[in-house]
N, C-alpha and C positions, 0 to 999 in steps of 0.2 A: 631488749634488756641488755644484751651484750654490747650493743653500740653505746648505750647510756653509761655503762661501766667504763668503756674505753674513753668516752668523752670526759668523764669525771677524772680519770687518771691523767689524761692529757692536760687538763686544765690545772692540775695540782703538781704533777711531775713535769715541769716545764724547763727547758734547757736554753734560756736566752743567752746570746753573747752580748757584749757591750755594743752600742751602735757603731757600725763600721765607718760612718761619716758623721760629721757634726750636724746637730739639729739646726735647721734654718728657722728663725723666728717667724711665726705665723704660717708656716707651711704645714700641710697635712702629713702626719706620720703614716708611712706605709710599712707595716711590718711584714716581712717576707719570710715564710718558713721553708726551710730546705734541709736536706741531709748532707753530710760530708761525702759527696760522691762526685764522680766525673761530670755528670750532667749539670751539677751546680756551679761548675767553674765559671761560666760567663757572668752569673750573678755576683760571684765573689770578685772577679776581675773588675766589673763595673764599679763596685764599691771602692776597691783599692786605687783605681785609676781616677776616681773623682767624677765618673761619668754621670752618676745620678745627680750629684750636686750641681754639675754644669747645666743639667737640664731643669734645674729648679725643683728637684725632688728630694724629699727627706725620707730616705730608705734605711730601715734597720733590718739587717739579716738576723734571723733567729735559727739557731741550730736545733733541729728536732730529730728525735730517734724514730724514724720510720714513717711510712705512708699513712698508717692509721692514725698516728699522733698528729700529723699535719692536718689531715681532714677533720679530726675532732677539734683541734684548736681553731681552725677556720670556722667550723660550724658554731663554736662557742664564742666567737668574736675576739679571740686573742691574736688573730692575724687578719691582715687585709688580703694578702695573696699567698698562695701555697704553691710549692713545686713538688710533684709526686709522679710516681710511675703511672702510665696511662690507664692500666687496668684498674688500679685502685680508684681513680676518678670516675671511670666508666661505671664501676660498681656502685660508688656512692650516689651518683646521679640516677642510676637505674633503680636504686632503692629509695628514691624520693628526696634526697638532700638537694637544697636549692643552689647548686653550684653551676658555674659557667666557665668553660675553658676559654682562656684569653690568648693562648699561644702555645706552640711547641717549644721545647728547649733541647730535646735529644731525639734523634731519629735513627731507626734501624735501617740499614741498607744491606741488601744481599751481596753487594759488591765489596763490602768491608764488614762482615759480620762480627759483632762484639759479644756473641753468645752462641753456644752450640751444645749438642748432645754428645757427651764424652763417655767413653768406655775404656777399660783397662787395655793397655797395649798387648797384654798377654791373653786377653779373653778371646774365646772362639766365637765372637759375635761379629758377623759380617754384614748382616742386613737387619731391618726392623723385625722380621719374623723370628729372629734368634732371641728377641727380648720377651717373647710370649711366656708368661708365667714367672718371669723374673722380678726382682725387687729394684726399684729406682729410688733415688733421693729426690726430695722436693722441699723447697723452702716453705711453700704453702700449696695445697692442692687447688687453691683458687687464684694463684698468681698467674701472670701471663706466661711464665716459663712452663708451668705445668699444663696450662690450657693449650699452649702451642704444641707441647709434646703429645697430648691426647689427639689433637688434630693431625699431627704428623703420623702417628701410629695408625689412625683411621685411614688416612690417605694411602698408607702402605699395606692395607689389608689386615691390620692387627687390632684385635679388640682391646682397647686401652683398659677396659675393666678387668681384663684377665691378668694384668700386672699388679704387683703390690707396690706400695709407696711408703717410704719412711720420711717423715718431715724432719729436717735438720737444717742448721745454718750452713751457708755456703762454705764457710771456713772449715767445716768438718767433713766435707764430702770426699776429699782426696784420701784421707785416712780410712774412711768407710769403704772406698773402693779397694784399697790395699788390703784391708782386713776381710774382704769378700762379704761384707754385710750388704752391699749394694753392687749392682753391675754397671749402672750408668746414672748420669745426672745431666739435666739441661741447666747449664750454669752461665752466669753473666760475669762481667768484669766487676771488681778487679781479680776475680778468681780464675776466669776463663784462660787468660794468657799465662798466668803463673802455673796453673795445672798443666797446660800444654808444654810449657818450658821444662817441667820436671821430667818429661819423657816417659812418664808412667801412664799417661792416657793419650787417646787419639780421638779425633772427631768421627762420629758415626753419621751425623747428619745435622742439618740446620733447621730445626722445627719452625723458627720464626718465618721462614720462607713460605710456609703454608698460609700464614696470615696475610703476608704481602711482601713484595720486593722492597717496598719503602713505606714505612708508617711511623707515627710518633711513639717513641718508647716512654718519654716523660713529657709532662705538660705543666703549664702554669694555669692556675684556676683561682676563682674567687667566688664569694657569695654574689648571686645575681643582683640583688638589691644594691650592694655596694658598687658594683661595676656600673649599673645604670646611673648612679648618682655621681660617678667620678670618671666619666668618659675621657675627659682631657688628661687626667692623671694616668689613666690606663694607657692611652695612646703614647704619651711621652715615655712611660715606663717600657713599653714594648719596643719603641725605637732605640732606647738605650741598650736594652738586652740584645737586640739584633746587632747593634754596633759592636757590643762586647763579644757576641758569638762569632762574628766575622774575624775579629782580632784573634781570639783564642784559637779558632780553627787554623789560622795561619801561623800561630806561634805555640803549638801544643807543647813542645819541649820546654819552653820557658814558663809555661802556665801550669805544668803538671803538679807543682807543689802547692797550688792555691787551695785545692780541696783538702789536702792533707793538713795544711796549716789551720784551715777552718775547723776541722774536726779533731785536731790534736792527734793525727795518725802519722805513722812512719811514712815519709815520702816514698820510700822504696816500694810501698804497696801499689803506687800509681805509676812507677817509673816506666814500665814496659807494657802497659795495657793498650788494647786497641780502643782508640777513642771513638765515642759516638759521633754521628754526623750532626753538626751544630746547625742551629737555625730556628728562628721564631715563627716563620710562616706556617700555617696549618690549613688543610683543606678537608671538607667533609668526606671527600672521596677516599682519602688516605686513612681517615679515622674510622670510617664505617666498618671495615673488616674486623677491627678490634671489638667493636660492639657486637657484631654478629657472632663471633666465636665465643664471646662471653655468654651470650644467650644460649648458644647451642650446647654448651657444657654446664648450663645451669648456675653460672656465677651471678647472673642477674635474671629476674623473672621473665623478661621478654626483651627482644631487640627494639630499638627506637632509632629515629632518624638522627644522624650525626649533626645535621644542620640545626637541630633544636638545642644542642649543648655547646655550640661554638658561638661566642659573642660576635656580633657583626663588626665589632671594633678590631677583631683579630687581623693580623697581617696575613695575606694569602699570596700564594705564588702566582 
C-alpha cells in the first residue's frame, strides 16, 4: 500500500524541466529522471554539449525529487530511464519491480571517499565502541549510509541495535551535533565536505569500506521490457553518458555548476565537494556486496545474484 501511495504522488507531483535538447522528428523520446546532485552531472553535460543529439537520441532530462519518486515514475511509465542511488534500485528489484540496471554513473572508491562517519571534534569518541548506546543521525534507516554504518559497527564489535537513530535530512545534522542531539552521522556530499570544512566535526571511520573498496553508488536503470525492446537506443545512450563521464571527470572545476543549474541550487553548495568516481561500466562482482548487505540488514527479503539485475547491454570493465 505504501508503494502505491508513493507511486500515485510521484505521478501527480511531477517536476519536469523543459527538454534540454530539441526534439528530433521521428525519434523515440527518452525521458531520463534524475535529481540535482553531483552524480547527475554527466547526464546534464551530455545534454548541454549536444552529445545526445549528435548520437541521434532525443533525450529529455526530468528533475525529480528523490530516489523513491524516480522509481515510482519509472514504474508508472512516466520515464524511460531513471538515475538513482544503488540501494534504492536494489531494494526495488528485491521487492519485485521489473527493473534492470543498464549502467553505473557514480562509484565509491576508498581511495577518494565522498562519504564518512562524522563526530564532533570535541567529543570523547575515539573508536566504534565509544558509540555504544549513543544516538546517531540517519536520512533513512534503510538507505545505504545507514546499512553501511550497521555493517561497520558489527565489524568493530558493536551491536548496531544498541544505538538509537534519529531520522533527519543531511542539512540538519551539523546543527544536531552542535546541540548534542546526536553524536555522529554517516553523511555524503554535498554535506560531507562542508561539514568537515567547518572544523566542528572529524572523521571517525569510512563505513562504505565495509561494503567494498569500489562499488557503484548510483546507477541508471529502466523497465526490463523497455530495455529489451530498445537495445540499440540503450547502447547509444550508454556510449554518450560514458563519453560525458570521461569529460566531466577531467573537467570537474568547469562542470561543478551544472547540477546546481539543473536544480536551481546555489553553486556554492557544490564548489568544494569531493566528486564521485565517474564511469558507466558496471560488473556483478562490484554490485553483489550492495545486494548482500541489503539482505543482511533486512532491507530486502533475501539476497539475489547481481547478474540477474544487470542488463547484458551494460558496459563492463
